[in-house]
C-alpha positions in Angstrom: 176.5 58.1 77.9 179.6 57.3 80.0 182.4 59.9 80.1 185.3 59.1 77.8 187.9 60.6 80.2 188.8 60.1 83.9 189.5 63.8 84.3 187.1 66.5 85.3 187.0 69.7 83.1 189.0 71.6 85.7 191.7 68.8 85.8 191.8 68.8 82.0 192.4 72.5 81.9 195.2 72.3 84.5 196.9 69.4 82.6 196.6 71.3 79.3 198.3 74.4 80.8 200.9 72.2 82.5 201.7 70.4 79.2 202.0 73.7 77.3 204.4 75.1 80.0 206.6 71.9 79.8 206.7 71.9 76.0 207.3 75.6 75.9 210.2 75.1 78.4 211.7 72.5 76.1 211.3 74.8 73.1 213.0 77.7 74.9 215.8 75.5 76.1 216.4 74.2 72.6 216.4 77.7 71.0 218.2 79.6 73.9 221.4 79.8 71.8 219.6 81.3 68.8 217.2 83.8 70.6 219.3 86.7 69.1 218.1 85.6 65.7 214.5 86.2 66.6 215.3 89.5 68.3 217.3 90.5 65.2 214.4 89.6 62.9 212.0 91.7 65.0 214.3 94.7 65.0 214.8 94.5 61.2 211.0 94.1 60.7 210.3 97.3 62.7 213.0 99.2 60.8 212.0 98.2 57.3 208.2 97.9 57.8 207.5 101.6 56.6 209.4 100.8 53.4 207.6 97.5 52.9 204.2 99.1 53.5 204.9 101.9 51.0 206.1 99.5 48.2 203.6 96.6 48.8 200.4 98.3 50.1 200.6 101.6 48.3 202.5 100.9 45.1 201.3 97.3 44.8 204.7 95.8 44.2 205.2 92.0 44.6 205.7 91.4 48.3 208.0 88.4 47.8 210.4 90.5 45.6 210.2 93.4 48.0 211.0 91.1 51.0 213.9 89.5 49.1 215.2 93.0 48.3 214.9 94.1 51.9 216.8 90.9 53.1 219.6 91.5 50.6 219.9 95.2 51.5 220.0 94.5 55.2 222.5 91.7 54.7 225.0 93.9 52.8 224.4 97.3 54.5 223.7 96.4 58.1 224.7 92.8 59.0 227.9 92.2 57.1 229.5 95.6 57.9 228.7 95.0 61.6 230.2 91.5 61.5 233.3 92.7 59.6 234.0 95.3 62.2 233.5 92.7 64.9 236.0 90.3 63.3 238.5 93.1 62.9 238.1 94.1 66.6 238.4 90.6 68.0 241.4 89.9 65.8 243.3 92.9 67.1 242.3 92.4 70.7 243.6 88.8 70.5 246.8 90.1 68.9 247.4 92.7 71.7 246.5 90.1 74.4 249.3 87.8 73.0 251.8 90.7 72.3 251.6 92.7 75.6 255.0 94.5 75.1 253.4 97.4 73.1 250.6 97.9 75.7 253.2 97.8 78.6 255.3 100.4 76.8 252.3 102.7 76.5 251.4 102.2 80.2 255.0 103.0 81.2 254.8 106.3 79.2 251.5 107.2 80.8 253.1 106.6 84.2 256.1 108.8 83.3 253.7 111.5 82.2 251.4 111.5 85.2 253.9 110.5 87.9 251.6 107.8 89.2 252.2 104.1 89.1 249.1 102.4 87.6 249.7 98.8 88.5 252.3 96.1 88.1 253.3 94.7 84.7 252.0 91.2 85.7 248.6 92.6 86.5 248.4 94.4 83.1 249.4 91.2 81.3 246.8 89.3 83.2 244.1 91.9 82.4 245.1 91.9 78.7 244.8 88.1 78.6 241.4 88.2 80.3 240.2 90.9 78.0 241.2 88.7 75.0 239.3 85.8 76.5 236.2 87.9 77.2 236.2 89.4 73.7 236.4 85.9 72.2 233.2 84.9 74.1 231.3 88.1 73.3 232.2 88.7 69.7 231.1 86.5 66.8 233.8 84.1 65.5 233.7 82.2 62.3 236.6 80.0 63.3 235.1 79.0 66.6 231.4 78.6 65.6 230.8 78.8 61.9 227.8 76.5 62.0 226.1 78.5 64.9 226.9 81.7 63.1 225.2 80.5 59.8 222.2 79.1 61.7 221.6 82.4 63.5 221.9 84.5 60.3 219.7 82.0 58.4 217.1 81.7 61.1 216.9 85.5 61.4 216.3 86.1 57.7 214.0 83.1 57.5 211.9 84.6 60.3 212.0 88.0 58.7 210.9 86.6 55.3 207.7 85.1 56.8 207.0 88.1 59.0 206.8 90.2 55.8 205.2 87.7 53.3 202.6 86.6 55.9 202.3 89.9 57.6 198.5 89.9 58.0 198.5 86.5 59.8 201.5 87.6 61.9 199.9 90.9 63.1 196.5 89.2 63.7 198.3 86.6 65.9 199.9 89.4 67.9 196.6 91.2 68.4 194.9 87.9 69.4 197.4 86.7 71.9 198.7 90.0 73.5 196.7 90.9 76.6 196.0 94.5 75.6 193.2 96.5 74.0 193.3 97.4 70.4 194.0 101.1 71.1 196.7 100.1 73.5 198.3 97.8 70.9 198.5 100.7 68.5 200.2 102.9 71.0 202.5 100.0 71.9 203.5 99.6 68.3 204.3 103.2 67.9 206.5 103.1 71.1 208.2 100.0 69.9 209.0 101.6 66.6 210.4 104.7 68.3 212.5 102.6 70.7 214.0 100.5 67.9 214.7 103.5 65.8 216.4 105.3 68.7 218.4 102.3 69.9 219.4 100.8 66.5 219.2 103.4 63.8 219.9 106.5 65.9 222.6 105.0 68.1 224.2 103.2 65.1 224.5 106.4 63.1 225.9 108.3 66.1 228.4 105.5 66.7 229.5 105.2 63.1 230.1 108.9 62.7 232.1 109.0 66.0 234.1 106.0 65.0 235.0 107.4 61.7 235.9 110.8 63.2 238.0 109.2 65.9 239.9 107.0 63.4 240.5 109.9 61.0 241.7 112.1 63.9 244.2 109.5 65.1 245.4 108.8 61.5 246.0 112.6 60.9 247.9 113.0 64.1 250.1 109.9 63.5 248.7 107.3 65.9 249.6 103.8 64.8 246.8 101.3 64.0 244.3 104.2 63.6 241.7 102.0 61.8 241.6 99.5 64.7 241.2 102.2 67.3 238.5 103.8 65.1 236.7 100.4 65.2 237.0 100.3 69.0 235.6 103.8 69.1 232.6 102.7 67.0 231.6 100.0 69.5 232.5 102.1 72.6 230.3 105.0 71.3 227.2 102.8 72.1 228.1 103.5 75.8 226.7 106.8 77.0 229.0 109.5 78.3 232.2 107.4 78.4 232.3 106.1 74.8 234.9 107.5 72.5 236.8 109.5 75.2 238.2 106.0 76.3 240.0 106.0 72.9 241.0 109.6 72.0 241.9 110.7 75.6 244.6 108.1 76.2 245.8 108.5 72.6 246.3 112.2 73.2 248.0 111.7 76.6 250.4 109.1 75.2 251.4 111.4 72.3 252.1 114.1 74.9 254.2 111.7 77.0 256.3 110.9 73.9 257.0 114.6 73.4 254.7 115.0 70.4 253.0 118.1 71.9 251.3 119.2 68.7 249.8 115.9 67.9 248.7 115.2 71.5 247.1 118.6 71.9 245.5 118.2 68.4 243.9 114.9 69.4 242.6 116.2 72.7 241.2 119.4 71.2 239.5 117.6 68.3 238.2 115.0 70.7 236.8 117.4 73.2 235.5 120.0 70.7 234.4 118.0 67.6 233.9 114.3 68.5 232.1 114.9 71.8 229.9 117.7 70.5 229.0 115.9 67.3 227.7 113.2 69.6 225.4 115.7 71.4 224.3 117.4 68.2 223.4 114.1 66.4 221.5 112.9 69.4 219.4 116.1 69.5 218.7 115.9 65.8 217.9 112.2 65.7 215.8 112.4 68.9 213.3 114.6 67.1 212.9 112.1 64.2 213.5 108.7 65.9 212.6 109.1 69.5 214.9 109.5 72.5 216.1 107.0 75.1 217.6 108.1 78.5 221.4 107.4 78.7 220.8 105.4 82.0 218.4 103.0 80.1 221.0 102.6 77.3 223.9 101.9 79.8 221.8 99.4 81.9 220.6 97.7 78.7 224.2 97.2 77.5 225.2 95.8 80.9 222.2 93.4 80.7 222.5 92.6 76.9 226.2 92.0 76.2 226.6 89.0 78.6 223.5 87.4 77.0 223.7 88.3 73.4 227.4 89.2 73.0 228.3 92.2 70.8 224.7 92.3 69.5 223.6 93.1 73.1 224.9 96.7 72.4 221.6 97.2 70.5 219.4 94.4 71.7 219.9 95.0 75.4 218.8 98.7 75.4 215.9 97.9 73.1 214.6 95.2 75.4 215.0 97.3 78.5 213.3 100.4 77.0 210.4 98.3 75.7 210.0 96.7 79.1 209.6 100.2 80.6 207.1 101.0 77.9 205.2 97.8 78.8 205.2 98.9 82.5 203.7 102.3 81.5 201.0 100.6 79.4 200.2 98.2 82.1 199.8 101.0 84.6 197.7 103.0 82.2 195.3 100.0 81.6 195.0 99.5 85.3 194.0 103.1 85.8 191.4 102.8 83.0 190.0 99.6 84.5 189.7 101.1 87.9 188.0 104.2 86.4 185.6 101.9 84.5 184.8 99.9 87.7 184.2 103.1 89.7 181.9 104.4 86.9 180.0 101.2 86.9 179.6 101.2 90.6 178.4 104.8 90.5 175.9 104.0 87.8 174.6 101.0 89.9 174.2 103.3 92.9 172.4 105.9 90.9 170.1 103.2 89.5 169.4 101.9 93.0 168.6 105.4 94.3 166.2 106.0 91.4 164.6 102.6 92.0 164.2 103.4 95.7 162.6 106.8 95.0 160.1 105.1 92.7 159.2 102.6 95.4 158.6 105.3 98.0 156.3 107.1 95.6 
């Protein structure tokens, strides 16, 4: 019977792979603006899976109701508060970028206190305007992109819903298509859970506590707009080492420059003794329960993640980078095991050949 195609089996395989790559490229290009929705769904899945497993698989609750409850809880406890803080931050940054007199006055006071001229007023105004523009690009804005915002949130929760309600199919698909052994996949899942908990839950708790403490400290010692600066401290606290000192240190110095010695000294003492040390204490406590991520990985992840994902890059960037490092370790481990298996097989063949040769001589 004549062949029904003009292509050889090898050509068919090459064309199939090429077609998949082209179609995959179109899909990625179309979804590139919404990739944060899929990462967000994956992060929420890892965070809430222990709760889902306990309620659905152990207590036999209805999985659709449990999934709906998880989505509602994450919306009102995680997503909306984060977005509200983002909107507050961008609103105030834009205000200060348009009303530069207050910032210029603070810079002048800092110059009088230190005796050093920082830069010209024109340069400061230019930097403030550039900062406002940068913040507008990185932070979510309902006014500028309400439709995109709703699509991202909707797509994230839609994906999360099916990850939970069709969990068995989802996990089986991962096991089938990921190029790792079953034992390696189990180890990989544990590492992923630890990294997500450390980068999202752990860092989120540390940043929230530090932001609240910074805001309360500035409020107690009479710093104007303390709520705004506390919000700034919350986001900056995701940055290792620098973090909140970028807020409370200038605030204390400015108070000193204005002659408010008690308030300035109080801010600096509370910042150095309480806010900084609560950061170290919480990280040590949470590292035992949620895993630990090196500060350099966190910092590099933020640098990578923020330009791509905006403000969500504070958590998505370090998570992706730390998981990439885990994948490299897993890849190296499997290579070592494969080489060991090959060496064992070769040794076994050599031994078998020697035994066969001895029998032939006899």
